[in-house]
C-alpha positions in Angstrom: 0.0 0.0 0.0 1.5 3.4 -1.0 2.2 5.9 1.9 -0.8 8.0 2.7 -0.3 11.7 1.7 -1.4 14.0 4.6 -3.9 16.8 3.6 -2.6 20.3 3.2 -2.7 22.7 6.1 -4.7 25.9 5.6 -4.4 29.2 7.4 -6.2 32.5 6.7 -6.0 36.3 7.0 -9.1 38.5 6.9 -9.2 42.1 5.8 -10.7 44.3 8.4 -12.7 46.7 6.1 -13.6 44.6 3.1 -15.0 41.1 2.4 -11.6 39.8 1.3 -9.4 37.0 2.7 -6.1 35.3 1.8 -5.7 31.6 2.3 -2.3 30.0 2.6 -2.3 26.4 1.5 0.8 24.5 2.8 1.8 21.1 1.5 3.9 19.3 0.6 6.4 20.6 3.1 7.8 24.1 2.3 5.4 24.6 -0.7 2.9 27.3 -0.1 0.0 28.4 -2.4 -1.6 31.8 -2.0 -5.4 32.1 -2.8 -7.5 35.3 -2.7 -11.1 34.8 -1.5 -13.9 37.2 -2.1 -16.0 36.2 0.9 -19.1 38.0 -0.3 -19.2 36.5 -3.8 -17.4 33.3 -2.7 -15.0 33.5 -5.6 -11.4 32.3 -5.4 -8.3 33.5 -7.3 -5.2 31.3 -7.1 -2.0 33.2 -7.1 1.7 32.4 -6.6 3.2 29.2 -5.4 6.2 29.6 -3.2 8.9 27.0 -2.6 10.0 27.9 0.9 8.3 28.9 4.1 5.8 31.8 4.6 5.3 32.7 8.2 1.5 33.4 8.1 1.5 34.4 11.8 3.8 37.2 11.0 1.8 38.3 7.9 -1.1 40.7 7.5 -3.6 42.1 5.0 -4.2 45.8 4.6 -7.6 46.9 5.8 -9.0 47.0 2.2 -7.5 43.6 1.3 -5.3 44.9 -1.6 -1.9 44.5 0.0 -0.2 41.7 1.8 2.8 41.9 4.1 4.5 38.6 4.6 7.6 37.2 6.1 9.3 34.4 4.2 12.5 32.2 4.1 14.1 30.1 1.4 16.8 28.1 3.0 19.0 25.9 0.8 22.6 25.7 -0.4 21.9 28.2 -3.2 20.0 30.7 -1.1 22.6 31.0 1.7 25.2 33.2 0.1 27.1 35.9 2.0 27.0 38.2 -1.0 23.3 37.9 -1.6 21.7 41.3 -0.8 18.2 39.6 -0.5 19.4 37.1 2.2 17.5 33.9 2.8 14.8 35.6 4.9 12.9 38.8 4.2 9.7 40.8 4.8 7.9 41.9 1.7 4.7 43.8 0.6 2.8 42.5 -2.5 -0.6 42.7 -4.2 -3.0 39.9 -3.3 -2.8 37.0 -4.2 0.7 37.5 -5.7 4.1 37.5 -3.9 5.9 39.8 -6.3 7.7 42.1 -4.0 6.7 45.8 -4.3 8.7 46.6 -1.2 11.2 44.2 0.4 13.4 44.4 3.6 16.1 41.8 3.8 16.2 40.1 7.3 19.1 37.6 7.2 17.6 35.4 9.9 14.2 34.1 11.1 13.9 36.1 14.4 10.9 38.4 14.5 10.3 39.9 11.0 6.9 40.5 9.2 4.6 43.3 10.0 1.1 44.7 10.7 -0.9 47.2 8.7 -1.9 50.2 10.9 -3.8 51.6 7.9 -4.0 51.2 4.1 -0.7 52.9 3.6 0.9 52.6 7.1 2.9 49.5 8.1 4.4 48.5 11.4 7.5 46.7 10.1 8.6 44.2 12.7 12.3 44.8 12.1 14.6 46.6 14.5 15.6 50.1 13.2 19.0 48.9 12.0 17.3 46.1 10.0 14.8 48.4 8.3 16.7 49.4 5.2 14.7 48.4 2.1 16.3 46.6 -0.8 17.3 49.3 -3.4 15.2 47.6 -6.0 12.1 47.3 -3.8 11.6 50.6 -2.0 8.1 51.4 -0.7 6.3 54.0 -2.7 3.4 55.8 -0.9 3.7 53.3 2.0 5.0 54.5 5.3 6.9 51.7 7.0 7.8 52.2 10.7 10.4 49.9 12.3 9.7 48.3 15.6 12.4 49.1 18.2 10.8 46.4 20.5 10.9 43.6 17.8 11.6 40.3 19.5 10.6 36.7 19.6 9.3 34.7 16.7 5.6 34.5 15.9 4.8 36.2 19.2 4.3 38.9 20.3 3.4 40.0 16.8 0.8 37.3 16.2 -0.9 38.0 19.5 -1.0 41.7 18.7 -2.8 41.0 15.4 -5.3 38.7 17.0 -6.1 41.3 19.7 -6.4 44.0 17.1 -8.9 41.9 15.2 -11.1 41.3 18.2 -9.7 38.2 19.9 -9.6 38.4 23.7 -7.3 36.3 25.9 -9.4 34.7 28.7 -6.7 32.5 30.1 -2.9 32.3 29.9 -1.1 29.2 29.0 0.9 27.4 31.7 3.4 24.7 30.6 6.0 22.5 32.3 8.9 20.5 31.3 8.1 16.9 30.3 10.9 14.7 29.3 12.6 16.4 26.3 9.6 18.5 25.6 6.8 20.3 27.3 3.3 19.5 28.7 0.5 22.0 29.0 -0.9 22.4 32.5 -3.4 25.1 31.5 -4.2 25.9 27.8 -4.3 29.4 26.5 -8.0 30.3 25.8 -8.8 33.1 23.4 -12.3 34.1 22.3 -13.8 36.4 19.5 -17.4 37.4 19.8 -19.8 37.5 16.8 -20.7 41.1 15.8 -24.5 40.5 15.7 -25.3 37.4 17.9 -24.5 36.2 21.4 -22.0 33.7 20.1 -18.2 33.4 20.7 -15.5 31.6 18.8 -13.2 29.8 21.3 -9.6 28.8 20.5 -7.7 26.6 23.0 -4.0 26.5 22.4 -1.6 23.9 24.0 1.9 22.5 23.6 2.6 18.8 23.5 6.2 17.9 23.4 7.2 20.6 20.9 4.0 20.5 18.9 1.6 23.4 19.0 -2.0 22.2 19.2 -5.1 24.4 18.6 -8.7 23.4 19.1 -11.8 25.4 18.2 -15.5 25.4 19.2 -18.4 27.9 19.2 -19.8 28.8 22.5 -22.8 30.8 23.8 -22.3 34.1 25.6 -22.3 32.3 28.9 -19.5 29.9 27.7 -21.7 26.9 27.2 -20.5 24.9 24.1 -22.7 25.2 21.1 -20.8 23.6 18.2 -17.6 21.5 18.3 -15.2 22.0 15.4 -13.1 18.9 15.6 -10.0 18.8 13.4 -10.2 22.5 12.3 -7.0 24.1 11.2 -8.7 27.5 11.9 -12.2 28.9 12.6 -13.5 32.4 12.7 -16.3 34.8 11.7 -16.0 36.4 8.2 -16.7 40.0 7.3 -20.4 39.4 7.1 -20.6 37.2 10.2 -20.6 33.7 8.7 -18.8 30.9 10.4 -15.7 29.9 8.5 -13.9 26.6 9.1 -10.7 25.4 7.5 -10.2 21.7 7.7 -8.3 19.0 5.8 -7.6 21.2 2.8 -11.2 22.5 2.4 -12.9 25.8 3.2 -16.5 25.5 4.6 -18.9 28.2 5.8 -22.2 28.3 7.7 -24.8 31.1 8.0 -25.7 32.5 11.4 -29.4 33.5 11.6 -31.1 34.5 14.8 -28.3 33.1 16.8 -28.6 29.7 15.1 -25.8 28.2 13.0 -26.8 26.4 9.8 -25.0 23.2 8.7 -21.5 23.7 7.3 -21.2 23.6 3.5 -18.0 23.2 1.6 -17.0 26.0 -0.7 -13.7 24.8 -2.1 -11.3 21.9 -1.6 -7.7 22.8 -2.3 -6.3 19.3 -1.6 -5.7 18.5 -5.3 -3.8 21.7 -6.1 -0.3 21.1 -7.3 2.7 23.4 -7.5 2.9 25.1 -10.8 4.3 28.4 -12.2 1.8 31.2 -12.5 2.5 34.5 -14.1 1.3 37.6 -12.2 -0.6 40.3 -14.1 1.1 43.7 -14.8 -0.9 45.2 -12.0 0.9 43.1 -9.4 4.3 44.4 -10.5 4.0 48.1 -9.7 2.5 50.4 -7.1 
């Protein structure tokens, strides 16, 4: 029997002021596809494939959903060259769903990096001031990039800052302890995000097992009582119009929320069969 191919892993970024999202499809290892989703029309536009790693937790969409800031690395014998001005890790700004760098800041390592949009043309660049010089061929035009003198860590604290900006609230801190060569979770981190029109909350419980990060989701009532389990979800959230969105096993599913009741989930698209292929970006993705 041939070995079983695991399903791709999906993650998502939602724009704050428009019905637009970006889906990152990861699989096989270190192959990432970028897909734009119009969440009102439920249309999907497949963009670039990237052979390397995109750190989705250090990435962000501009409020209107037109620009993407992402942190990426491409580590191999050819990419690690002392004289390469791009280095093997960088932060870039591009047009969704393409990765063509309009602006790019070489990083040189995988600590911190990435960024958050404060506005449509204002970016918090998660680089220390002495790391915030753009590549001479990819200078920002009309975009104000502010370095972060407090840049530290890896995904956090930037990822947590993005979640809190987008309405997630931390209800309980994680407590872990050493267990053999890894870690065990004593108390999981609990974060919640309320629905904008109904007394429902998305609940995310995060734990560490060994060195693996585990996340589990469910929908709860305002009093905390579980309403809908979401077993096996890679991610779950409310979209711009308040629908329930679940990413699971390579597929995107949604459910309407009417009078506080959640309809059955229906699958919109399954990205499992997507295969890495070259795609040429349009001219509009190559310039400001």
